[in-house]
A tleap script that builds the chain and sets N, CA, C and O, in Angstrom:
source leaprc.protein.ff14SB
mol = sequence {
  NGLY GLN ALA LEU ASN VAL THR LEU GLU GLN
  LEU ILE PRO VAL ALA VAL ALA GLU ASP GLY
  ARG ASN TYR PHE ARG LEU GLU ALA ALA LEU
  ALA GLU GLU ALA ASP PHE LEU ARG PRO GLY
  MET ARG GLY VAL ALA LYS ILE ASP MET GLY
  GLU ARG LYS LEU LEU TRP ILE TRP THR HIE
  SER LEU ILE ASP ARG LEU ARG MET TRP ALA
  TRP SER VAL GLY CLEU
}
set mol.1.N position { 303.763 62.960 113.284 }
set mol.1.CA position { 302.494 62.570 113.794 }
set mol.1.C position { 301.510 63.716 113.781 }
set mol.1.O position { 301.855 64.868 114.040 }
set mol.2.N position { 300.306 63.376 113.479 }
set mol.2.CA position { 299.223 64.354 113.441 }
set mol.2.C position { 298.226 64.035 114.539 }
set mol.2.O position { 297.900 62.869 114.762 }
set mol.3.N position { 297.740 65.055 115.225 }
set mol.3.CA position { 296.754 64.862 116.287 }
set mol.3.C position { 295.378 64.629 115.680 }
set mol.3.O position { 294.938 65.377 114.806 }
set mol.4.N position { 294.707 63.589 116.149 }
set mol.4.CA position { 293.350 63.268 115.704 }
set mol.4.C position { 292.459 63.126 116.928 }
set mol.4.O position { 292.880 62.561 117.938 }
set mol.5.N position { 291.255 63.622 116.852 }
set mol.5.CA position { 290.290 63.443 117.935 }
set mol.5.C position { 289.602 62.098 117.766 }
set mol.5.O position { 289.114 61.768 116.686 }
set mol.6.N position { 289.570 61.325 118.849 }
set mol.6.CA position { 288.953 60.003 118.815 }
set mol.6.C position { 288.023 59.833 120.005 }
set mol.6.O position { 288.094 60.576 120.985 }
set mol.7.N position { 287.149 58.840 119.899 }
set mol.7.CA position { 286.271 58.446 120.990 }
set mol.7.C position { 286.603 57.008 121.347 }
set mol.7.O position { 286.604 56.132 120.482 }
set mol.8.N position { 286.882 56.767 122.611 }
set mol.8.CA position { 287.218 55.431 123.083 }
set mol.8.C position { 286.004 54.527 122.959 }
set mol.8.O position { 284.922 54.861 123.442 }
set mol.9.N position { 286.185 53.369 122.302 }
set mol.9.CA position { 285.094 52.404 122.158 }
set mol.9.C position { 285.291 51.186 123.043 }
set mol.9.O position { 284.327 50.670 123.607 }
set mol.10.N position { 286.531 50.719 123.172 }
set mol.10.CA position { 286.788 49.530 123.982 }
set mol.10.C position { 288.207 49.595 124.521 }
set mol.10.O position { 289.143 49.923 123.793 }
set mol.11.N position { 288.360 49.278 125.807 }
set mol.11.CA position { 289.670 49.221 126.449 }
set mol.11.C position { 289.851 47.831 127.027 }
set mol.11.O position { 289.015 47.360 127.798 }
set mol.12.N position { 290.937 47.174 126.658 }
set mol.12.CA position { 291.259 45.863 127.219 }
set mol.12.C position { 292.057 46.127 128.497 }
set mol.12.O position { 293.178 46.629 128.414 }
set mol.13.N position { 291.510 45.804 129.690 }
set mol.13.CA position { 292.150 46.198 130.949 }
set mol.13.C position { 293.319 45.304 131.373 }
set mol.13.O position { 293.441 44.947 132.545 }
set mol.14.N position { 294.168 44.949 130.421 }
set mol.14.CA position { 295.350 44.146 130.717 }
set mol.14.C position { 296.550 44.842 130.091 }
set mol.14.O position { 296.581 45.086 128.885 }
set mol.15.N position { 297.534 45.158 130.920 }
set mol.15.CA position { 298.730 45.826 130.408 }
set mol.15.C position { 299.620 44.818 129.690 }
set mol.15.O position { 299.712 43.658 130.090 }
set mol.16.N position { 300.271 45.275 128.631 }
set mol.16.CA position { 301.227 44.465 127.883 }
set mol.16.C position { 302.582 45.133 128.026 }
set mol.16.O position { 302.731 46.308 127.689 }
set mol.17.N position { 303.573 44.402 128.522 }
set mol.17.CA position { 304.922 44.945 128.669 }
set mol.17.C position { 305.701 44.670 127.392 }
set mol.17.O position { 305.811 43.527 126.949 }
set mol.18.N position { 306.238 45.731 126.809 }
set mol.18.CA position { 306.987 45.608 125.564 }
set mol.18.C position { 308.005 46.739 125.500 }
set mol.18.O position { 307.670 47.895 125.762 }
set mol.19.N position { 309.225 46.416 125.158 }
set mol.19.CA position { 310.294 47.409 125.050 }
set mol.19.C position { 310.469 48.205 126.339 }
set mol.19.O position { 310.767 49.399 126.294 }
set mol.20.N position { 310.288 47.558 127.478 }
set mol.20.CA position { 310.479 48.222 128.759 }
set mol.20.C position { 309.373 49.194 129.143 }
set mol.20.O position { 309.543 49.981 130.074 }
set mol.21.N position { 308.250 49.154 128.450 }
set mol.21.CA position { 307.126 50.042 128.744 }
set mol.21.C position { 305.850 49.222 128.843 }
set mol.21.O position { 305.776 48.107 128.326 }
set mol.22.N position { 304.857 49.776 129.505 }
set mol.22.CA position { 303.551 49.127 129.612 }
set mol.22.C position { 302.574 49.786 128.657 }
set mol.22.O position { 302.538 51.010 128.532 }
set mol.23.N position { 301.782 48.964 127.987 }
set mol.23.CA position { 300.804 49.451 127.024 }
set mol.23.C position { 299.449 48.842 127.319 }
set mol.23.O position { 299.355 47.753 127.884 }
set mol.24.N position { 298.400 49.551 126.933 }
set mol.24.CA position { 297.046 49.034 126.995 }
set mol.24.C position { 296.474 49.066 125.588 }
set mol.24.O position { 296.628 50.054 124.870 }
set mol.25.N position { 295.815 47.984 125.197 }
set mol.25.CA position { 295.186 47.931 123.875 }
set mol.25.C position { 293.792 48.526 123.982 }
set mol.25.O position { 293.053 48.255 124.929 }
set mol.26.N position { 293.450 49.335 123.002 }
set mol.26.CA position { 292.117 49.907 122.977 }
set mol.26.C position { 291.666 50.081 121.546 }
set mol.26.O position { 292.471 50.055 120.614 }
set mol.27.N position { 290.384 50.257 121.386 }
set mol.27.CA position { 289.817 50.560 120.080 }
set mol.27.C position { 289.123 51.898 120.194 }
set mol.27.O position { 288.439 52.180 121.178 }
set mol.28.N position { 289.309 52.723 119.170 }
set mol.28.CA position { 288.733 54.063 119.178 }
set mol.28.C position { 288.170 54.385 117.805 }
set mol.28.O position { 288.600 53.828 116.795 }
set mol.29.N position { 287.214 55.279 117.783 }
set mol.29.CA position { 286.616 55.743 116.530 }
set mol.29.C position { 287.030 57.188 116.303 }
set mol.29.O position { 287.083 57.986 117.239 }
set mol.30.N position { 287.322 57.513 115.057 }
set mol.30.CA position { 287.688 58.885 114.721 }
set mol.30.C position { 286.481 59.801 114.868 }
set mol.30.O position { 285.364 59.434 114.501 }
set mol.31.N position { 286.708 60.983 115.400 }
set mol.31.CA position { 285.631 61.962 115.547 }
set mol.31.C position { 285.272 62.582 114.201 }
set mol.31.O position { 284.138 63.014 113.996 }
set mol.32.N position { 286.231 62.626 113.292 }
set mol.32.CA position { 285.996 63.170 111.953 }
set mol.32.C position { 286.833 62.390 110.954 }
set mol.32.O position { 287.845 61.796 111.325 }
set mol.33.N position { 286.432 62.384 109.716 }
set mol.33.CA position { 287.149 61.631 108.686 }
set mol.33.C position { 288.514 62.249 108.405 }
set mol.33.O position { 288.702 63.463 108.490 }
set mol.34.N position { 289.457 61.377 108.069 }
set mol.34.CA position { 290.796 61.820 107.672 }
set mol.34.C position { 291.088 61.169 106.322 }
set mol.34.O position { 291.107 59.943 106.214 }
set mol.35.N position { 291.312 61.977 105.305 }
set mol.35.CA position { 291.494 61.475 103.937 }
set mol.35.C position { 292.682 60.532 103.784 }
set mol.35.O position { 292.673 59.674 102.902 }
set mol.36.N position { 293.692 60.674 104.616 }
set mol.36.CA position { 294.902 59.868 104.467 }
set mol.36.C position { 294.787 58.492 105.119 }
set mol.36.O position { 295.705 57.683 104.992 }
set mol.37.N position { 293.689 58.206 105.808 }
set mol.37.CA position { 293.488 56.902 106.438 }
set mol.37.C position { 292.631 56.017 105.546 }
set mol.37.O position { 291.735 56.490 104.847 }
set mol.38.N position { 292.926 54.714 105.585 }
set mol.38.CA position { 292.195 53.725 104.789 }
set mol.38.C position { 291.592 52.670 105.716 }
set mol.38.O position { 292.097 52.460 106.819 }
set mol.39.N position { 290.523 52.007 105.285 }
set mol.39.CA position { 289.911 50.962 106.112 }
set mol.39.C position { 290.922 49.877 106.487 }
set mol.39.O position { 291.720 49.441 105.658 }
set mol.40.N position { 290.874 49.455 107.739 }
set mol.40.CA position { 291.744 48.391 108.211 }
set mol.40.C position { 293.101 48.842 108.705 }
set mol.40.O position { 293.866 48.029 109.224 }
set mol.41.N position { 293.419 50.115 108.557 }
set mol.41.CA position { 294.717 50.606 109.027 }
set mol.41.C position { 294.763 50.559 110.548 }
set mol.41.O position { 293.743 50.712 111.219 }
set mol.42.N position { 295.951 50.348 111.074 }
set mol.42.CA position { 296.172 50.342 112.517 }
set mol.42.C position { 297.271 51.335 112.832 }
set mol.42.O position { 298.039 51.732 111.955 }
set mol.43.N position { 297.337 51.725 114.071 }
set mol.43.CA position { 298.375 52.668 114.447 }
set mol.43.C position { 298.634 52.650 115.941 }
set mol.43.O position { 297.973 51.942 116.701 }
set mol.44.N position { 299.590 53.429 116.332 }
set mol.44.CA position { 299.958 53.596 117.731 }
set mol.44.C position { 299.653 55.035 118.099 }
set mol.44.O position { 299.913 55.952 117.319 }
set mol.45.N position { 299.103 55.233 119.282 }
set mol.45.CA position { 298.732 56.585 119.695 }
set mol.45.C position { 299.202 56.865 121.110 }
set mol.45.O position { 299.320 55.959 121.935 }
set mol.46.N position { 299.460 58.104 121.367 }
set mol.46.CA position { 299.678 58.581 122.728 }
set mol.46.C position { 298.438 59.380 123.082 }
set mol.46.O position { 298.017 60.263 122.336 }
set mol.47.N position { 297.865 59.062 124.219 }
set mol.47.CA position { 296.624 59.708 124.611 }
set mol.47.C position { 296.909 60.685 125.738 }
set mol.47.O position { 297.487 60.314 126.760 }
set mol.48.N position { 296.506 61.922 125.553 }
set mol.48.CA position { 296.700 62.960 126.557 }
set mol.48.C position { 295.626 62.815 127.624 }
set mol.48.O position { 294.443 63.025 127.358 }
set mol.49.N position { 296.040 62.461 128.815 }
set mol.49.CA position { 295.116 62.269 129.924 }
set mol.49.C position { 295.088 63.476 130.855 }
set mol.49.O position { 294.479 63.423 131.924 }
set mol.50.N position { 295.732 64.542 130.462 }
set mol.50.CA position { 295.791 65.716 131.324 }
set mol.50.C position { 296.926 65.596 132.324 }
set mol.50.O position { 297.609 64.575 132.394 }
set mol.51.N position { 297.110 66.635 133.079 }
set mol.51.CA position { 298.191 66.646 134.066 }
set mol.51.C position { 297.635 66.388 135.455 }
set mol.51.O position { 296.508 66.770 135.769 }
set mol.52.N position { 298.437 65.739 136.275 }
set mol.52.CA position { 298.082 65.483 137.670 }
set mol.52.C position { 299.244 65.940 138.548 }
set mol.52.O position { 300.404 65.894 138.137 }
set mol.53.N position { 298.920 66.374 139.747 }
set mol.53.CA position { 299.961 66.732 140.706 }
set mol.53.C position { 300.592 65.446 141.234 }
set mol.53.O position { 299.925 64.418 141.345 }
set mol.54.N position { 301.886 65.515 141.557 }
set mol.54.CA position { 302.593 64.328 142.050 }
set mol.54.C position { 301.926 63.744 143.288 }
set mol.54.O position { 301.847 62.523 143.423 }
set mol.55.N position { 301.449 64.584 144.185 }
set mol.55.CA position { 300.784 64.085 145.391 }
set mol.55.C position { 299.580 63.222 145.023 }
set mol.55.O position { 299.363 62.178 145.639 }
set mol.56.N position { 298.799 63.635 144.037 }
set mol.56.CA position { 297.645 62.846 143.596 }
set mol.56.C position { 298.110 61.509 143.027 }
set mol.56.O position { 297.527 60.469 143.337 }
set mol.57.N position { 299.149 61.526 142.202 }
set mol.57.CA position { 299.660 60.295 141.588 }
set mol.57.C position { 300.090 59.309 142.664 }
set mol.57.O position { 299.809 58.114 142.564 }
set mol.58.N position { 300.769 59.803 143.690 }
set mol.58.CA position { 301.294 58.930 144.739 }
set mol.58.C position { 300.225 58.431 145.701 }
set mol.58.O position { 300.389 57.363 146.289 }
set mol.59.N position { 299.127 59.177 145.880 }
set mol.59.CA position { 298.171 58.828 146.932 }
set mol.59.C position { 296.791 58.388 146.454 }
set mol.59.O position { 296.017 57.879 147.265 }
set mol.60.N position { 296.445 58.556 145.180 }
set mol.60.CA position { 295.061 58.297 144.777 }
set mol.60.C position { 294.635 56.845 144.965 }
set mol.60.O position { 293.472 56.584 145.273 }
set mol.61.N position { 295.543 55.903 144.788 }
set mol.61.CA position { 295.181 54.493 144.967 }
set mol.61.C position { 294.820 54.207 146.430 }
set mol.61.O position { 293.830 53.530 146.705 }
set mol.62.N position { 295.613 54.717 147.350 }
set mol.62.CA position { 295.335 54.534 148.774 }
set mol.62.C position { 294.013 55.198 149.156 }
set mol.62.O position { 293.215 54.614 149.890 }
set mol.63.N position { 293.783 56.391 148.671 }
set mol.63.CA position { 292.540 57.102 148.981 }
set mol.63.C position { 291.336 56.330 148.441 }
set mol.63.O position { 290.313 56.232 149.119 }
set mol.64.N position { 291.448 55.785 147.238 }
set mol.64.CA position { 290.353 54.983 146.677 }
set mol.64.C position { 290.072 53.757 147.535 }
set mol.64.O position { 288.913 53.412 147.766 }
set mol.65.N position { 291.120 53.101 148.003 }
set mol.65.CA position { 290.935 51.921 148.861 }
set mol.65.C position { 290.276 52.294 150.178 }
set mol.65.O position { 289.398 51.577 150.658 }
set mol.66.N position { 290.695 53.423 150.772 }
set mol.66.CA position { 290.080 53.874 152.019 }
set mol.66.C position { 288.606 54.208 151.813 }
set mol.66.O position { 287.785 53.911 152.681 }
set mol.67.N position { 288.259 54.809 150.701 }
set mol.67.CA position { 286.858 55.108 150.405 }
set mol.67.C position { 286.039 53.827 150.279 }
set mol.67.O position { 284.926 53.747 150.799 }
set mol.68.N position { 286.585 52.826 149.589 }
set mol.68.CA position { 285.875 51.554 149.443 }
set mol.68.C position { 285.703 50.869 150.794 }
set mol.68.O position { 284.645 50.306 151.077 }
set mol.69.N position { 286.745 50.916 151.634 }
set mol.69.CA position { 286.655 50.323 152.962 }
set mol.69.C position { 285.573 51.027 153.779 }
set mol.69.O position { 284.736 50.377 154.405 }
set mol.70.N position { 285.597 52.363 153.768 }
set mol.70.CA position { 284.613 53.128 154.531 }
set mol.70.C position { 283.199 52.812 154.044 }
set mol.70.O position { 282.279 52.674 154.851 }
set mol.71.N position { 283.027 52.700 152.745 }
set mol.71.CA position { 281.719 52.367 152.186 }
set mol.71.C position { 281.293 50.967 152.615 }
set mol.71.O position { 280.131 50.749 152.960 }
set mol.72.N position { 282.239 50.005 152.595 }
set mol.72.CA position { 281.897 48.611 152.912 }
set mol.72.C position { 281.511 48.423 154.376 }
set mol.72.O position { 280.727 47.529 154.692 }
set mol.73.N position { 282.046 49.249 155.274 }
set mol.73.CA position { 281.691 49.126 156.691 }
set mol.73.C position { 280.566 50.081 157.082 }
set mol.73.O position { 280.172 50.132 158.247 }
set mol.74.N position { 280.054 50.831 156.123 }
set mol.74.CA position { 278.902 51.684 156.370 }
set mol.74.C position { 279.213 53.043 156.958 }
set mol.74.O position { 278.354 53.648 157.600 }
set mol.75.N position { 280.405 53.528 156.755 }
set mol.75.CA position { 280.738 54.871 157.271 }
set mol.75.C position { 280.293 55.947 156.330 }
set mol.75.O position { 280.492 57.130 156.607 }
savepdb mol mol.pdb
quit
């Protein structure tokens, strides 16, 4: 596999479970041309989202909900 820079164009916000893993379908545009690619080709990619601390992974959903609650009640 070769790393390519892409720009996200569309993300379908529905996970698809396949082979015991969850996937999200998205469409992306290449940041630069690649001679080995042809029109209409499709592929599978792993996207590097950066690293997060375990505490953030475990608590960010709860914190987001608390923020929305606080906002909704005017705090």
